[in-house]
C-alpha positions as CSV (number, residue, x, y, z in Angstrom):
1,M,78.9,90.2,85.7
2,G,75.5,88.7,84.8
3,T,72.3,88.9,86.7
4,Q,71.5,85.2,86.5
5,I,71.8,82.6,89.3
6,L,73.0,79.1,88.7
7,L,71.4,76.5,91.0
8,C,72.8,73.0,90.6
9,W,73.8,69.8,92.4
10,L,77.5,69.2,93.2
11,R,78.2,65.9,91.6
12,M,81.0,63.3,91.6
13,T,82.2,64.5,88.2
14,D,82.7,68.0,89.7
15,L,84.6,66.7,92.7
16,R,86.8,64.5,90.4
17,A,87.5,67.5,88.2
18,A,88.7,69.5,91.2
19,S,90.9,66.6,92.2
20,G,92.6,66.8,88.8
21,V,91.2,63.7,87.2
22,E,92.0,64.6,83.6
23,E,89.4,62.3,81.9
24,V,86.5,64.4,83.3
25,G,87.9,67.7,82.2
26,M,86.8,70.8,84.1
27,G,83.4,69.3,85.1
28,P,79.9,70.5,84.4
29,V,79.7,73.4,86.9
30,V,82.9,75.0,85.6
31,Q,81.8,74.5,82.0
32,A,78.5,76.3,82.9
33,V,80.2,79.2,84.6
34,A,82.7,79.5,81.7
35,A,79.9,79.8,79.2
36,T,77.7,82.3,81.2
37,P,78.7,85.1,83.6
38,Y,76.5,84.2,86.5
39,K,76.0,86.7,89.4
40,E,75.8,83.8,91.8
41,V,76.3,80.0,91.9
42,V,74.4,78.0,94.5
43,L,75.5,74.4,94.9
44,L,73.3,71.8,96.4
45,N,75.4,69.3,98.3
46,N,74.8,65.9,99.8
47,W,78.5,65.0,100.0
48,E,80.7,65.4,103.1
49,N,81.2,69.0,104.1
50,A,85.0,68.8,103.6
51,S,84.5,67.6,99.9
52,A,82.2,70.6,99.2
53,E,84.5,73.0,100.9
54,N,87.5,71.8,98.9
55,Y,85.5,72.1,95.8
56,I,84.4,75.7,96.6
57,I,88.1,76.7,97.1
58,W,89.0,75.2,93.7
59,L,85.9,76.8,92.0
60,Q,86.8,80.2,93.3
61,G,89.8,80.1,91.0
62,Q,87.6,79.3,88.1
63,T,84.9,82.1,88.4
64,Q,84.2,85.5,89.7
65,S,80.6,84.6,90.6
66,A,79.6,84.6,94.2
67,L,79.5,81.0,95.5
68,S,77.5,79.4,98.2
69,V,76.7,75.8,99.2
70,K,73.4,74.5,100.6
71,H,73.9,71.2,102.4
72,I,71.0,68.8,101.7
73,H,70.4,65.6,103.6
74,L,69.0,62.9,101.4
75,S,67.3,59.9,102.7
76,I,66.1,56.7,101.1
């Protein structure tokens, strides 16, 4: 396992990939963890909590990295 930490936003493409939308492939986060063995993946999330939780469950099957979600409220 690597020593690096991946910090990234959870985006719609990632959520669509987890839902099985074939045209988006595996999504950017899975592509990143497939290319590099990160120690930890920290996802910044501004989607509904249920969407992020479902994504984490799916992502656990794609990587051995430790996973966490930081919920961020964005305002206009």
